[in-house]
C-alpha positions, 0 to 999 in steps of 0.5 A, a space after each residue: 500500500 502506498 504512503 498516504 499524502 497526510 502521513 507523508 507530510 507528517 513524516 516527510 524527512 523520514 519517508 524521504 530517507 526511506 525512499 532514498 535508501 530504497 532507491 539505492 538498494 534497488 540500484 544495487 540489486 539490479 546491477 548485482 542481478 545482472 552481474 550474477 546472471 552473466 558472470 561466474 565468480 571465482 570465489 564461489 559467491 552468487 548474486 545474493 551474497 554479492 548484494 548483501 556484501 556490497 549493501 553492508 559496505 555502503 554508508 547512508 552518506 554515500 546514498 545517491 538521490 533518486 531521480 524525480 521520476 523514480 517510482 519504487 518497486 516496493 509499493 510500501 515506499 510509493 507515494 499516493 500519487 505515483 504510478 507503476 515503476 519503470 523497468 531498469 536496464 543494465 547492459 554490459 559489453 562483452 570483452 575478450 579474455 586474453 590469456 598471457 
């Protein structure tokens, strides 16, 4: 359920931070999901472990501000006046492996 307008206005700073945190977590998950499905890690870690390790290293003061048109995937962080989220696109260029 989305955040109601009156509830958002009462706790604006709280909800702005929660949404900022969610934006950064979504970005991390999207990149890790793409990496996890396209690469194998030599240390045996999978995408979920990579997400957890990286997320635990990011400090709140390092969070990026979400763009104005961003809509959270999780409905509990959506505002009363937001629609559905856009798809996140990540692409990696294939590179040749060079053996020395």
